[in-house]
VMD Tcl script that draws the C-alpha trace (Angstrom):
set ca {
  {123.92 72.90 -76.50}
  {125.76 76.21 -76.82}
  {122.56 78.56 -77.71}
  {125.28 81.54 -77.84}
  {125.89 80.23 -81.22}
  {122.32 80.32 -82.45}
  {121.59 82.50 -85.25}
  {119.54 85.29 -84.22}
  {115.44 85.36 -83.97}
  {113.86 86.25 -87.98}
  {110.85 88.29 -88.45}
  {108.28 88.10 -91.20}
  {104.65 89.08 -91.51}
  {102.17 86.59 -91.71}
  {98.54 86.27 -92.98}
  {96.03 84.33 -90.98}
  {94.37 81.70 -93.44}
  {92.12 79.86 -91.11}
  {91.79 79.74 -87.25}
  {91.64 76.01 -87.15}
  {91.02 75.49 -83.28}
  {89.77 77.80 -80.54}
  {90.13 76.39 -76.82}
  {92.56 77.66 -74.41}
  {94.69 78.77 -77.40}
  {94.03 79.07 -80.97}
  {95.76 76.76 -83.49}
  {96.33 78.76 -86.80}
  {97.20 78.07 -90.30}
  {99.43 81.05 -91.32}
  {100.95 82.15 -94.71}
  {104.34 84.05 -94.64}
  {104.33 87.25 -97.03}
  {107.82 88.27 -96.81}
  {111.35 87.63 -96.88}
  {113.16 84.24 -97.96}
  {110.22 82.28 -96.82}
  {107.35 84.16 -98.60}
  {104.27 81.70 -99.49}
  {105.19 79.35 -97.13}
  {102.17 77.95 -94.78}
  {102.41 76.90 -91.36}
  {100.73 76.05 -88.42}
  {100.93 77.97 -85.35}
  {99.73 77.27 -81.36}
  {99.08 80.81 -80.65}
  {98.81 81.33 -76.92}
  {99.80 77.81 -75.96}
  {102.58 78.96 -73.77}
  {100.96 81.80 -72.36}
  {97.74 83.17 -71.34}
  {95.70 84.63 -74.03}
  {94.25 87.88 -73.45}
  {90.85 88.63 -75.70}
  {93.02 91.50 -77.65}
  {95.45 88.82 -78.65}
  {93.22 86.78 -80.64}
  {93.39 86.52 -84.17}
  {90.64 85.98 -87.02}
  {90.89 85.06 -90.40}
  {92.50 87.57 -92.96}
  {94.63 89.26 -90.06}
  {97.94 90.16 -90.86}
  {100.49 89.68 -87.73}
  {104.13 90.01 -87.23}
  {105.95 86.34 -86.91}
  {109.07 85.76 -84.92}
  {111.05 82.70 -85.82}
  {113.37 81.45 -83.14}
  {116.26 79.28 -83.08}
  {116.67 76.57 -80.35}
  {116.49 72.67 -79.70}
  {113.85 73.05 -82.49}
  {112.79 76.09 -84.51}
  {109.72 77.64 -83.87}
  {107.36 80.12 -85.01}
  {105.23 82.68 -83.05}
  {102.49 85.45 -83.59}
  {103.94 88.54 -81.88}
  {101.49 91.02 -82.42}
  {99.35 92.77 -85.16}
  {100.93 94.15 -88.14}
  {100.00 97.88 -87.79}
  {102.50 99.84 -90.59}
  {99.61 99.91 -93.31}
  {97.46 101.56 -90.73}
  {99.86 103.97 -90.01}
  {100.64 104.97 -93.56}
  {97.00 105.35 -94.15}
  {97.21 108.14 -90.99}
  {100.10 109.93 -92.57}
  {98.66 110.00 -95.90}
  {95.45 111.17 -94.07}
  {97.54 113.89 -92.25}
  {99.02 114.90 -95.52}
  {95.73 115.98 -97.21}
  {94.56 117.31 -94.10}
  {97.77 119.61 -93.58}
  {97.41 120.30 -97.70}
  {93.51 121.17 -97.17}
  {94.18 123.70 -94.37}
  {97.76 125.06 -95.57}
  {98.56 124.29 -99.19}
  {102.24 124.03 -99.98}
  {103.39 125.69 -96.97}
  {102.01 123.08 -94.49}
  {103.67 120.61 -96.79}
  {106.76 122.51 -96.16}
  {106.50 122.05 -92.65}
  {106.30 118.54 -92.92}
  {109.31 118.35 -94.94}
  {110.88 120.27 -92.05}
  {109.64 117.41 -89.59}
  {110.99 114.93 -91.61}
  {114.55 116.59 -91.50}
  {114.30 117.12 -88.35}
  {113.87 113.13 -87.39}
  {116.34 112.31 -89.82}
  {119.03 114.88 -88.01}
  {117.83 112.97 -84.62}
  {118.39 109.40 -86.40}
  {121.31 110.07 -88.30}
  {123.37 112.45 -86.24}
  {122.37 112.79 -82.67}
  {121.73 109.38 -82.13}
  {124.75 107.53 -83.79}
  {127.06 110.10 -81.80}
  {125.42 109.45 -78.52}
  {125.99 105.61 -79.27}
  {129.92 106.39 -80.34}
  {130.09 107.44 -76.62}
  {129.77 111.25 -77.15}
  {128.39 113.26 -74.84}
  {124.54 113.18 -74.98}
  {123.72 116.77 -73.88}
  {125.98 118.66 -76.00}
  {124.93 116.24 -79.03}
  {121.50 116.65 -78.29}
  {122.30 120.41 -77.88}
  {123.78 120.59 -81.23}
  {121.31 118.74 -82.83}
  {118.36 121.11 -81.66}
  {120.40 124.18 -83.08}
  {120.14 122.33 -86.57}
  {116.43 121.65 -86.01}
  {115.39 124.97 -84.80}
  {117.33 126.77 -88.02}
  {115.97 124.28 -90.63}
  {112.20 123.74 -89.48}
  {111.26 127.30 -88.56}
  {112.63 128.47 -91.91}
  {110.93 125.74 -93.58}
  {107.81 126.16 -91.77}
  {107.66 129.81 -92.05}
  {110.34 131.17 -94.62}
  {113.23 133.20 -95.12}
  {112.11 136.64 -93.57}
  {112.85 138.91 -90.73}
  {110.00 137.16 -88.57}
  {111.43 133.88 -88.95}
  {114.99 135.08 -87.94}
  {113.69 137.01 -84.74}
  {111.77 133.37 -83.88}
  {115.10 131.89 -84.59}
  {117.39 133.86 -82.07}
  {114.65 133.77 -79.46}
  {114.49 130.00 -79.73}
  {118.33 129.82 -79.65}
  {118.81 131.99 -76.49}
  {116.07 129.74 -74.66}
  {117.12 126.87 -75.59}
  {120.48 127.73 -73.83}
  {118.37 128.40 -70.73}
  {116.63 125.32 -71.05}
  {119.95 123.73 -71.08}
  {120.84 125.70 -67.67}
  {117.94 124.68 -66.09}
  {118.02 121.33 -67.01}
  {121.50 120.77 -65.51}
  {120.72 122.85 -62.52}
  {117.72 120.74 -61.80}
  {118.68 117.20 -62.28}
  {121.70 118.07 -60.04}
  {119.48 119.28 -57.21}
  {117.07 116.70 -57.70}
  {120.25 113.80 -57.64}
  {118.97 112.21 -60.82}
  {121.15 109.42 -62.74}
  {119.06 109.36 -65.66}
  {118.05 105.71 -64.61}
  {114.32 106.14 -63.84}
  {113.14 104.29 -66.69}
  {113.24 100.38 -67.65}
  {114.66 101.62 -70.91}
  {117.61 103.13 -69.48}
  {118.35 100.35 -67.37}
  {118.16 97.98 -70.33}
  {120.74 100.97 -72.02}
  {122.88 100.53 -68.87}
  {123.13 96.83 -69.42}
  {124.03 96.87 -73.00}
  {126.23 99.85 -73.62}
  {128.42 100.81 -70.61}
  {129.95 103.93 -72.44}
  {126.65 106.06 -72.80}
  {126.15 108.70 -70.10}
  {122.47 108.30 -68.93}
  {122.13 111.57 -66.78}
  {123.21 113.25 -70.15}
  {120.88 111.29 -71.94}
  {117.84 112.46 -69.50}
  {119.17 116.38 -69.76}
  {119.49 115.99 -73.75}
  {115.96 114.46 -73.64}
  {114.42 117.64 -71.60}
  {116.16 120.04 -74.18}
  {114.93 118.22 -77.22}
  {111.40 117.92 -75.78}
  {111.21 121.99 -74.71}
  {112.36 122.42 -78.45}
  {109.36 120.42 -79.75}
  {106.84 123.10 -78.05}
  {109.52 126.02 -78.20}
  {109.63 127.17 -82.03}
  {105.67 127.16 -81.76}
  {105.70 129.69 -78.87}
  {108.43 131.97 -80.41}
  {107.07 131.93 -83.90}
  {103.55 132.91 -82.49}
  {104.55 135.64 -80.28}
  {107.05 137.26 -82.94}
  {104.28 137.15 -85.17}
  {101.71 138.76 -82.68}
  {104.16 141.79 -82.11}
  {104.43 142.08 -86.32}
  {100.91 141.99 -86.38}
  {100.21 144.79 -83.55}
  {103.20 146.66 -85.28}
  {101.36 146.84 -88.59}
  {98.14 147.97 -87.06}
  {100.10 150.98 -85.39}
  {103.49 151.62 -86.61}
  {103.73 154.72 -84.33}
  {103.99 152.54 -81.12}
  {106.93 152.96 -79.24}
  {109.05 150.35 -77.94}
  {107.68 150.04 -74.76}
  {104.13 149.95 -75.82}
  {104.50 147.68 -78.31}
  {106.24 145.42 -75.80}
  {103.14 145.92 -73.54}
  {100.77 144.97 -75.87}
  {102.71 142.01 -77.49}
  {103.50 140.57 -73.73}
  {99.77 141.07 -73.25}
  {99.14 138.48 -75.82}
  {101.81 136.14 -74.88}
  {100.62 136.06 -71.30}
  {97.77 134.45 -72.31}
  {99.56 131.76 -74.41}
  {102.06 131.59 -71.24}
  {98.81 130.11 -68.88}
  {97.72 128.06 -71.25}
  {101.23 126.76 -72.22}
  {101.71 125.39 -68.70}
  {98.91 123.31 -68.81}
  {99.73 122.02 -72.24}
  {103.19 120.80 -71.35}
  {102.16 119.34 -68.04}
  {99.42 117.39 -69.62}
  {101.63 116.05 -72.27}
  {104.33 114.90 -69.83}
  {101.62 113.14 -67.34}
  {99.73 111.69 -70.40}
  {102.63 110.00 -71.74}
  {103.60 108.63 -68.18}
  {100.09 107.91 -67.20}
  {100.45 103.90 -66.79}
  {103.01 104.33 -64.37}
  {101.18 107.23 -62.28}
  {97.95 104.70 -62.33}
  {100.44 101.91 -61.28}
  {102.00 104.12 -58.52}
  {98.45 105.37 -57.36}
  {97.11 101.53 -56.84}
  {100.07 100.83 -54.68}
  {98.64 100.05 -51.10}
  {102.08 99.03 -49.39}
  {104.21 102.08 -50.52}
  {103.63 105.41 -48.62}
  {103.07 108.07 -51.00}
  {106.09 110.02 -50.10}
  {108.12 107.30 -51.02}
  {106.32 107.32 -54.52}
  {107.01 110.94 -55.21}
  {110.36 110.51 -54.11}
  {111.13 107.72 -56.57}
  {113.16 108.78 -59.51}
  {111.08 107.72 -61.98}
  {108.61 110.40 -60.81}
  {110.77 113.03 -60.13}
  {112.28 112.63 -63.64}
  {108.91 113.36 -65.44}
  {108.44 116.14 -62.63}
  {111.75 118.01 -63.84}
  {110.89 117.35 -67.27}
  {108.06 119.50 -66.65}
  {109.43 121.89 -64.57}
  {112.79 122.68 -66.76}
  {110.55 122.62 -69.98}
  {107.82 125.04 -68.84}
  {110.31 127.77 -66.84}
  {112.44 127.62 -70.01}
  {108.99 128.20 -72.45}
  {107.89 131.03 -70.13}
  {111.35 133.09 -70.72}
  {110.54 132.18 -74.52}
  {107.79 134.58 -74.47}
  {109.49 137.80 -73.05}
  {112.48 137.10 -75.19}
  {110.79 136.82 -78.28}
  {108.65 139.95 -77.49}
  {111.48 141.86 -76.21}
  {113.53 141.07 -79.52}
  {110.56 141.57 -82.00}
  {109.72 144.95 -80.41}
  {113.31 146.36 -80.43}
  {113.47 145.20 -84.19}
  {110.48 146.68 -85.35}
  {110.40 149.63 -83.39}
  {114.28 150.57 -84.27}
  {114.57 153.27 -86.54}
}
mol new
graphics top color blue
foreach p $ca { graphics top sphere $p radius 0.5 }
foreach p [lrange $ca 0 end-1] q [lrange $ca 1 end] { graphics top cylinder $p $q radius 0.2 }
display resetview
């Protein structure tokens, strides 16, 4: 039988009607909820072909995702719990919290976030898949995201414009640092399983460029917060005493920014460590590989480079935004 001619797997939502048997595996009755087989009831032997963990057990009325596979015979298998209803509730809860604290301005910030995601999904990713340089495309996408998100969140005013200019300058610094550090570390963008799978399936993707683009976009996620906060701090100091000279205003603004810089390094490093936490635990529990070999692994060095390049770029953002704001507000 030529398996290459088989139709692709089909995916459905299903509801557990009843758990018929429970031994080494579960025999369950399930009802398909969507698609061309909506309403169809089937029996699935859940966990018969693999060791079923406690977290994988299902109960009556659970909603799950179902995979229909075509082979010598057609089979149905439970893949995992259906989570999108819970995710939708979380998003609605976020909207209520944002509106409760920040009213319409907070919702405009969320709209900016939605547009940023659309730029990534509709512009950045498709162009990378078409073979364009991931670093260049990520950089261009970052410029659009920075402008839209800052103006939507903070309004069209001098403060937002200063924050945007500071953000754009720092993005360039982040780009230069990421290229320098990745080259120095001899990284090729193959430090993750996902990158390896991309290379197997799509030979025209530049994995090193993808790594670099990810660093730039990841830095942007924190950068606009730094520049807008710092610009706002300088403006408020100036409003408190419009007679401050440029030097005095910069000094006082940078004093506020220095505290932000100290906490920011820790925040960014912990964010990256948290995202790669399972990998750190896996390496830590290895008893046969020396620590220096683990630290030298591309997967680990990639995370270190992300943290260092992003942190250094963000540190530059504070004096840059302070300088621009202090000069603008004291300029007669």
